[in-house]
C-alpha positions in Angstrom: -74.0 27.2 65.0 -72.5 26.3 61.6 -69.2 24.4 62.0 -68.4 23.2 58.5 -69.9 22.5 55.1 -71.0 19.3 53.4 -70.9 18.5 49.7 -73.5 16.1 48.3 -72.7 14.4 45.0 -75.2 14.3 42.0 -75.7 10.5 42.4 -76.7 10.6 46.1 -79.0 11.9 48.8 -77.8 12.7 52.3 -80.0 12.2 55.4 -79.2 14.7 58.2 -80.0 13.6 61.7 -79.6 15.8 64.9 -80.1 14.3 68.3 -81.5 11.2 66.8 -84.1 12.9 64.6 -84.2 13.3 60.9 -84.0 17.1 60.2 -83.3 17.2 56.4 -82.8 15.3 53.2 -80.1 17.0 51.2 -79.8 16.9 47.5 -76.7 17.5 45.3 -74.7 20.7 46.2 -72.8 22.3 49.1 -74.7 22.5 52.4 -73.9 24.0 55.8 -73.6 21.4 58.4 -74.6 22.3 62.0 -73.0 20.9 65.0 -74.3 17.6 66.4 -75.5 16.7 62.9 -75.0 13.1 61.8 -75.2 12.4 58.1 -76.0 9.2 56.2 -75.2 9.1 52.5 -77.6 7.0 50.3 -76.4 6.0 46.8 -79.3 6.7 44.3 -77.7 5.0 41.3 -79.0 1.8 39.8 -77.6 -1.4 41.4 -77.2 -5.0 40.4 -77.9 -8.0 42.6 -76.9 -11.4 41.1 -78.1 -14.5 43.0 -75.8 -17.5 43.2 -77.0 -20.5 41.3 -80.2 -21.9 42.9 -81.2 -25.5 42.9 -84.9 -25.5 41.9 -87.4 -28.0 40.6 -89.3 -27.7 37.3 -92.9 -28.6 36.8 -91.9 -32.1 35.7 -89.7 -32.7 38.7 -86.3 -32.1 37.2 -83.8 -30.3 39.3 -82.0 -27.5 37.6 -79.6 -24.8 38.7 -80.8 -21.3 37.8 -79.5 -17.8 38.3 -81.3 -14.5 38.2 -80.1 -10.9 38.2 -82.0 -8.0 39.8 -81.5 -4.5 38.6 -82.9 -2.0 41.2 -82.4 1.5 42.6 -83.4 3.5 45.7 -86.3 5.9 45.2 -87.0 6.8 48.8 -83.8 7.3 50.8 -85.6 7.8 54.1 -87.5 4.6 53.8 -84.5 2.8 52.5 -82.4 3.8 55.5 -85.0 3.1 58.1 -87.0 0.0 56.8 -84.3 -2.6 56.9 -80.9 -3.2 58.3 -80.0 -5.2 55.1 -81.9 -4.1 52.1 -80.0 -6.4 49.7 -80.9 -9.4 51.8 -84.6 -8.5 51.5 -84.4 -8.3 47.8 -82.3 -11.5 47.6 -84.9 -13.5 49.5 -87.7 -12.1 47.3 -85.9 -12.9 44.1 -85.1 -16.4 45.4 -88.7 -17.1 46.1 -89.8 -15.6 42.8 -87.4 -17.8 40.9 -88.5 -20.9 42.6 -92.2 -20.2 41.9 -91.5 -19.3 38.3 -89.4 -22.4 37.5 -92.0 -24.6 39.2 -94.5 -23.6 36.5 -92.5 -24.7 33.5 -90.9 -28.0 32.3 -87.2 -28.6 32.0 -87.4 -28.7 28.2 -89.2 -25.3 28.2 -86.8 -23.6 30.5 -83.7 -25.0 28.6 -84.9 -24.4 25.0 -86.9 -21.2 25.6 -85.6 -19.0 28.4 -88.5 -16.6 27.6 -90.8 -19.2 29.1 -89.8 -17.7 32.4 -91.3 -14.3 32.1 -89.1 -11.3 33.0 -92.2 -9.3 33.7 -93.6 -12.0 36.1 -90.3 -12.2 38.0 -90.1 -8.4 38.3 -93.7 -8.2 39.5 -93.0 -10.9 42.1 -90.0 -9.0 43.6 -91.6 -5.5 43.3 -93.5 -5.6 46.6 -90.4 -6.4 48.6 -88.6 -3.5 46.9 -91.5 -1.1 47.7 -91.2 -2.0 51.4 -87.6 -0.8 51.6 -88.0 2.4 49.5 -86.6 0.9 46.3 -87.7 0.2 42.8 -87.1 -3.0 40.8 -86.0 -2.1 37.2 -86.2 -5.7 36.1 -85.4 -9.3 37.1 -83.7 -11.4 34.4 -83.2 -15.2 34.3 -79.5 -15.3 33.5 -78.5 -19.0 33.4 -80.1 -22.4 33.6 -78.0 -25.5 34.0 -79.6 -28.9 33.4 -78.4 -32.1 35.1 -75.8 -34.0 33.0 -78.2 -36.9 32.2 -80.8 -34.4 30.8 -78.2 -32.5 28.8 -76.9 -35.8 27.3 -80.4 -36.8 26.4 -81.1 -33.5 24.7 -77.8 -33.8 22.8 -78.7 -37.3 21.6 -82.1 -36.0 20.5 -80.6 -33.2 18.5 -78.1 -35.5 16.9 -80.9 -38.0 15.9 -82.9 -35.2 14.4 -79.9 -34.0 12.4 -79.1 -37.5 11.1 -82.8 -38.0 10.1 -82.8 -34.7 8.2 -79.5 -35.7 6.4 -81.0 -39.1 5.4 -84.1 -37.4 4.2 -82.1 -34.9 2.0 -80.0 -37.8 0.7 -83.2 -39.8 -0.3 -84.6 -36.7 -2.0 -81.3 -36.2 -4.0 -81.4 -39.9 -5.0 -85.0 -39.6 -6.1 -84.3 -36.5 -8.2 -81.3 -38.3 -9.8 -83.3 -41.4 -10.7 -86.1 -39.2 -12.1 -83.6 -37.3 -14.3 -82.1 -40.6 -15.5 -85.6 -41.9 -16.4 -86.5 -38.7 -18.3 -83.2 -38.9 -20.2 -83.7 -42.6 -21.1 -87.2 -41.8 -22.4 -85.9 -38.9 -24.4 -83.3 -41.0 -26.1 -85.8 -43.7 -26.8 -88.1 -41.3 -28.5 -85.3 -39.6 -30.5 -82.8 -42.1 -31.8 -80.7 -39.4 -33.4 -80.0 -37.9 -30.0 -78.9 -41.3 -28.8 -76.3 -41.5 -31.6 -75.1 -38.0 -30.8 -74.8 -38.9 -27.2 -72.8 -42.0 -28.2 -70.4 -40.0 -30.3 -69.9 -37.5 -27.4 -69.1 -40.3 -25.0 -66.3 -41.8 -27.2 -62.8 -40.9 -26.2 -60.7 -38.8 -28.5 -58.9 -40.8 -31.3 -61.3 -43.7 -31.2 -63.0 -44.9 -34.5 -66.8 -44.9 -34.6 -68.7 -47.0 -37.2 -72.4 -46.2 -37.6 -74.7 -48.7 -39.3 -77.6 -46.7 -40.6 -81.0 -48.2 -41.5 -82.8 -47.9 -44.8 -84.6 -44.8 -43.7 -81.4 -43.1 -42.9 -79.9 -44.0 -46.3 -82.9 -42.6 -48.1 
């Protein structure tokens, strides 16, 4: 006997149970609902699971705090409803273990300076089996944040500052070398061409000053 109707939204599936047994999986649209039918709505949209910062050890024994984000969605509503009482907890545990294993394979310097050192594909592949077991699909798992201990951050800052100071000194030395080379070339040019030296002398005299040139015999000729 039909008692009422049920509307299923485009972004969901509805599981229809009667007397404890699954009788239908309803897609978007308006459906007749028989008496004694219990329905369970399953959201089919993509979801985001963000782990709280995790304390993990790198390959060189440095403790860091890292966070990952898991994008996932339901692909099998029946399995999703029946496989686990807390599907997000299952994915949370799988992502936690995947993060620990991935961080354990890289050094603190790598994970801080090159986040790509922790492969998104590797993290996704590690979480995928857990998602398959609950009727879900992992879109991707992304390493979102990595926080180094204060002492390591300070050491990295000092290293960057030292490199910057070294580069500045190197550029200063190069500029001084270029200036000395230009002065040497100018002195040689003036020595080889005395007339240029006299012209340069006249140019350097302040306006209004009197200049007396003593010319040699060659110049008088």
